[in-house]
C-alpha positions as CSV (number, residue, x, y, z in Angstrom):
1,M,0.2,0.0,0.1
2,R,2.7,2.7,1.0
3,K,4.8,1.8,-2.3
4,T,1.2,2.1,-4.3
5,L,0.9,5.5,-2.4
6,L,3.8,6.5,-3.1
7,T,4.2,5.9,-6.6
8,I,0.8,7.9,-7.1
9,L,2.6,10.8,-5.2
10,L,5.6,10.9,-7.2
11,A,3.5,10.6,-10.4
12,V,1.4,13.4,-9.5
13,V,4.6,15.5,-8.6
14,V,6.3,14.8,-12.0
15,A,3.2,15.2,-14.2
16,T,1.5,18.5,-12.1
17,P,3.7,20.7,-14.1
18,V,3.3,19.3,-17.7
19,F,-0.6,20.1,-17.1
20,A,-0.1,23.5,-15.4
21,S,-0.6,26.7,-16.8
22,E,2.3,29.3,-16.9
23,A,0.8,30.6,-13.1
24,T,3.2,28.8,-10.9
25,Q,3.4,29.9,-7.1
26,F,6.0,29.1,-4.7
27,Y,5.3,29.5,-0.8
28,G,6.7,29.1,2.7
29,Q,4.6,28.3,5.6
30,V,4.7,27.7,9.1
31,Q,2.3,25.4,10.9
32,A,0.9,25.1,14.3
33,V,-0.3,21.6,14.7
34,F,-3.2,20.6,17.6
35,P,-3.0,16.6,18.3
36,M,-6.0,15.2,18.8
37,G,-7.8,11.8,20.6
38,D,-5.0,9.3,22.1
39,W,-2.0,10.7,20.3
40,G,-3.3,14.3,21.6
41,D,-2.5,12.5,25.5
42,F,1.4,11.9,24.6
43,A,1.9,14.9,22.1
44,K,1.3,18.4,22.5
45,L,1.8,21.2,20.9
46,G,3.7,20.7,17.2
47,Y,5.5,23.3,15.0
48,G,7.5,23.6,11.9
49,P,7.8,25.4,8.4
50,G,7.0,24.1,5.3
51,L,7.4,24.9,1.1
52,G,5.6,24.5,-1.4
53,V,4.4,24.7,-5.2
54,T,1.3,25.6,-6.5
55,F,-0.1,25.4,-10.5
56,M,-3.2,27.1,-11.3
57,Q,-5.2,25.2,-13.5
58,K,-8.3,27.7,-14.0
59,D,-9.1,30.9,-12.3
60,S,-11.1,28.3,-10.1
61,L,-8.8,25.4,-9.6
62,S,-5.1,24.6,-8.5
63,F,-2.8,22.0,-7.9
64,G,0.1,21.7,-6.1
65,V,3.1,19.7,-3.9
66,E,4.1,20.7,-0.6
67,A,6.3,19.2,2.5
68,S,7.2,20.1,5.8
69,Y,8.6,19.2,8.8
70,L,7.1,19.0,12.2
71,M,8.4,19.0,15.8
72,F,6.2,17.9,18.7
73,S,6.6,18.4,22.6
74,T,5.4,15.8,24.1
75,E,4.2,14.8,28.0
76,D,7.4,14.4,30.3
77,I,8.9,10.8,31.4
78,P,10.8,11.3,34.3
79,G,14.4,10.1,33.8
80,A,14.1,10.3,29.8
81,D,14.3,12.8,27.2
82,V,11.5,11.9,24.5
83,S,11.4,13.6,21.1
84,W,8.8,13.2,18.5
85,S,8.4,14.8,14.5
86,M,6.7,13.9,11.2
87,I,7.2,15.1,7.7
88,P,4.2,15.0,5.9
89,I,4.3,15.3,1.9
90,L,1.3,16.1,0.2
91,A,-0.2,16.1,-3.1
92,V,-3.0,19.7,-2.6
93,G,-6.0,20.5,-4.3
94,K,-7.7,24.1,-4.2
95,Y,-10.7,25.4,-4.9
96,H,-11.2,29.1,-5.6
97,L,-14.5,30.8,-4.4
98,T,-15.5,32.9,-7.0
99,D,-15.5,36.6,-6.2
100,S,-13.9,35.7,-3.0
101,S,-10.6,35.6,-1.7
102,A,-11.5,32.5,0.2
103,Y,-10.5,28.1,-0.7
104,L,-11.4,24.7,0.1
105,L,-8.7,22.5,0.0
106,G,-8.2,18.7,0.1
107,G,-4.7,16.8,0.2
108,L,-3.3,12.9,-0.1
109,G,0.2,11.9,0.4
110,L,2.6,10.2,3.0
111,A,3.5,11.4,6.5
112,I,6.4,9.9,7.8
113,G,6.6,10.0,11.7
114,S,10.1,9.4,14.0
115,S,10.0,8.9,17.5
116,E,12.6,8.3,20.1
117,I,12.8,7.7,23.9
118,E,16.3,8.0,25.3
119,Y,16.4,6.6,29.2
120,D,19.0,8.4,31.5
121,D,19.2,5.1,33.0
122,P,21.6,2.6,31.8
123,D,19.6,-0.5,32.7
124,M,16.8,0.8,30.8
125,F,16.3,0.1,27.0
126,D,16.0,3.0,24.6
127,F,13.6,3.3,22.0
128,D,13.7,4.6,18.2
129,D,11.3,3.9,16.1
130,S,9.8,5.4,12.7
131,S,6.6,4.7,10.4
132,S,4.7,6.0,7.3
133,D,1.7,6.0,6.9
134,V,-1.4,7.6,4.4
135,A,-2.3,11.4,5.2
136,I,-5.3,13.0,4.5
137,A,-5.6,17.0,4.6
138,L,-9.0,19.0,4.2
139,G,-9.4,22.7,5.4
140,A,-9.7,26.0,4.3
141,G,-7.6,29.2,3.8
142,I,-8.1,32.6,3.0
143,N,-5.6,34.8,1.2
144,A,-5.3,38.0,3.5
145,T,-3.1,39.5,1.0
146,P,-1.5,38.7,-2.8
147,K,1.4,37.7,-0.7
148,M,-0.2,36.2,2.5
149,F,-2.3,33.4,3.3
150,F,-3.9,31.8,6.3
151,E,-5.7,28.0,6.5
152,G,-7.5,25.9,9.0
153,R,-6.9,21.9,8.1
154,F,-8.0,18.8,9.9
155,N,-5.1,16.4,9.1
156,A,-6.4,12.4,9.3
157,I,-2.9,10.2,9.6
158,S,-3.7,6.8,10.8
159,D,-3.8,7.0,14.6
160,A,-2.3,10.9,14.6
161,N,-5.0,12.7,13.6
162,S,-4.9,16.6,14.3
163,V,-6.3,20.3,13.7
164,S,-3.5,22.3,12.2
165,L,-3.4,26.3,11.7
166,H,-1.2,27.5,8.6
167,M,0.2,30.8,7.8
168,G,2.4,31.6,4.9
169,M,3.4,33.8,2.1
170,N,3.8,33.4,-1.4
171,F,7.3,34.2,-3.5
C-alpha cells in the first residue's frame, strides 16, 4: 500500500507541471499542529516550517505539492528525553471560491513519523521507531493579501489525527 501511494504521489509531482498553466506559485509556511485523540494524550503542540508549489489550472482550481517538517512537544517522562517529529508530503488541490479570496482544499500524501526515547538509566532500553502512513488533509484558507495566506486543516494520519493552523507567504 505504501509503495502504491508513494508511486501515485511521485506521478502527481512529475505530471503536475505538464498540465499546469504559466501561473506557478511557490510558498513557504509555518504551522501550529494540535494533536487529537489518544495521540493528543502523549504529543502536545507541534510546530514547523513547510515549502510548496501551486500550479493554477483555471481561475477557480489549482494543484500543488508541499512538504513540511514538524516537531512536537511531548508528555514528560521522568528520567527520559523524548522527541517526536513528522514529515508530511502532500499533493494538494484547491478550489478558489468565485468573487472571494477564500478557498477550500484537500490533500493526499504520505506522513513519515519518527519517535525516540532515551533513558538516563543505562539499565533501561532506549526506544527508536519510525513509520509512514497515508495522510489526508481537508480544510479552508483565505488569501489575506496577494502574498500572505492563512489556512485551517483537519489532518487524518492513521492514529495521529490533528487540527492545524497555517500561515504562509507566496513568493
